[in-house]
C-alpha positions, 0 to 999 in steps of 0.5 A, a space after each residue: 500500500 506505500 508504495 501506491 503513496 508514493 506513487 500517487 505524492 510522484 506523479 502529482 509532482 509530476 503533475 504539476 511541474 508539466 502543467 507550471 505554466 498554464 495559469 487560469 485568472 481568477 474572478 477576484 483575485 489571483 491567477 491559478 497555475 494549473 500545477 496547483 491543482 496536481 500540487 497541491 495532492 503532494 502534501 497531504 499525500 507526504 503526510 500519509 507516508 508518514 505512517 510507514 516510517 520516515 525513509 519513506 518519507 524521504 524516499 518520496 521526496 528522493 524519487 518525486 525530485 528526480 523523476 521531476 529532473 529526469 523529465 524537465 530534461 527530456 521534454 526542454 524546459 528550461 533550466 529557471 523552471 528544473 531549479 525553481 521546482 526542484 528548491 521549492 519541492 526539497 524545501 517546503 517538504 523538508 520543512 513540511 516534513 520536520 513540522 510534521 515530525 515535531 508535532 507527533 503526538 499531536 493527531 494525524 489531522 494536525 500534524 497535517 494542517 499544521 504542517 501544510 500552514 509553513 510548507 504552501 506558502 513558502 513552497 509557493 513564493 520559492 517557486 513562483 520567484 524562482 521560476 518567474 521574477 524578472 520576465 517580461 510576461 509576469 510583472 510583479 504583481 501578478 507574481 503576487 496574484 501567483 501566489 495568492 492562489 497557489 496559497 488558498 487553493 493548493 491550503 483548500 485541496 490539501 484539506 478537503 483531501 485530509 478530512 477524508 483520510 483522517 476520518 476514514 481511515 482512524 478505524 484502520 490503516 490510517 490508526 494502525 500507522 500513526 502506532 507504528 508510528 508512535 513506537 518508533 
């Protein structure tokens, strides 16, 4: 089962990177990257992998980074986007993992939502500025719209995914993984 969660995580990262420069204007304020719709799954999927142990979390992150770089190279993605993606994923995912681990005494849902409070804006800010800052088609005002939309949508989708995983899994696999994780 752990490899299904890892596969879902890696696939979400890949799809997010494949659609990173396509945007949907929001009605009130913001520019939503299509990649954000996929990337929002990443935070909760990775938090779910924690139940199998920290080594699987790092395996998932490493695989996602490798797949992203290989895909980007094959598709001739500009190096700027590869660097932005790699650095923002590494920083955001590692920050989330550290916070998630420090909250071990809390239940999974609290850990998941709390760690996302830090990792979602960190990832969104880093990626947006590293990928688009200084490009003629992306003025500073648009960068802030992208960050705003990314943070709001990523956190909403991650929370929407987290609640059913938590409440449906409390009596099943998730409960077992929490017990195993607390023993480690």
